[in-house]
N, C-alpha and C positions, 0 to 999 in steps of 0.2 A: 473667068467665072461669069455665068449668066446673071444679068440683072433681073430681079423680080419686082413686081409692083408691091409696094408696102401693104396694100390692102388686098388680101387674097380674094380671088373671084369664085372660090369654091364654097364660100360660106354665104348664107343669106343674111340680110340686114337684121333679122330677128336674132340669129345666132350671134352676130357681132355685138348687138346691144346687150344680150344676156351675158356674154363673156365679159364685156366691159363692166357691167354691174357686179358680177361675181368676183372680178379680180380687182376691184377698186380698193386701194389701201389708203387710209387717211394719212396725210403727211403731218409730222410734228414740226414745230418751229425750229427745233435744234437740228433735225435731219431731214432735208427735203428728199423725197423718194424719187423724184424725176430723174436726177443725175445717176442714181444707183440702180435704176430699173433695168434689168437685162431680160429681154424677151427672146425666146427661142421657139422653134417649130416642133410639133409632134405629128408624125404621119397618121392620118386617119385610118389607114388600112392596117398597118403592122405595129404602130405605136413607137417607132424608132424616133428618138430625139435628134434634132439637127439645128445648126445655127447658120442662118443666111444661105439656105439651099433652095434650088429651084425644083429639085426632085429628090425623092427618098433614095438614099444610097443602098438600102436593103431590098426594097421591092420595086422601086422605079416610079412609084405613084407621085402625082403632083398635088395631091389633096393634103393640106396641112391645117392644123389649128395652132394658134399662138398661145403660149403659156409664159408665165412669169417665173424666172429662175430665182432660187433662194439667194444666189449670188456668191456662193462659196465653192471652192474646188481645190484641186491638187496640181502642182506643177509636174509636168510629164517630161518635157525635154526643152532644150534651148533651140532657138531658131536664129540663125545668123550670128553676127559678131556681138561681142559683149557691149560695145558702146550703145547699141540700139536697145539692149535689154528686153528683147522680145522672146516670149516663151509660149509653148503650147501648154494649155491648162485643160484638164478634164474636170468639168463641172459635176457637182453631186447628182444632177439629173441624168448624166450619161452622155452628154455631147461634149465635143472638143472645140476649143476656139484658140486662135492666136491672139495674144494680148501683150501689153507692155506693163512691166512691173515698175511701180513708182514708189518713191519714198525710201529707197535703200540702194546701196551700190550693187552693180551687177554680180560681183563676187560673193555677195551675201546670199544670193538666191541659189537654191539647189533643188534637184529633182526630189520630190516628195514633200516639199514645203506646202503648207496650207495657205491659200490666198482668198481674199474677198474683193468683190467688185467695188471700185471707187467711182468710176465713171463708165457708163456703158458704151459711149462713143462720142464723137464730135457732134455739135448741134445739128449739123445737116446729115448725120448718118455716115459721115466719112471718118476714116481713121480707125485705130485699134481701140478696143476697150482697155481701160486702165485698171489694174489690180494692185493690191498692197498685201504684204506678208502679214499673216496673223499668227502663224507658228512656223518657226524654221524647221527644216528637215532634220530628222534624227541623224545622229553622227554617222551611223553605218550606211545611210543612203546618200551621203554627200559624195561628190566626185571631185 
């Protein structure tokens, strides 16, 4: 996968400042927002959401704006072996990401389970986002 610069060159400094001011969420003492903040990209041309992409998968554009995710989604499928507990999750905004489920055994996670972001990534932007179960999958969707 191509590495992209964390600061997009398609936006002006005024646009970045306005977006930062509009998306500023005050942190409470019981829940720091920094660890749970999950940013994704939205294509400026077609509006397709994406996570850590260098170009839009729908139209091929390289112009993105960054948005803050609400942090909740649905487990779609397992990736790899059970000990790693990695899953593909479709976030409520419409983008998919590979993440690791924490706080529960791998056998307790099923397709259709609701999850919420616990940590968006390692401090240096490495590693997978961590999610935790908020609601198990309905019985009919378990495999």
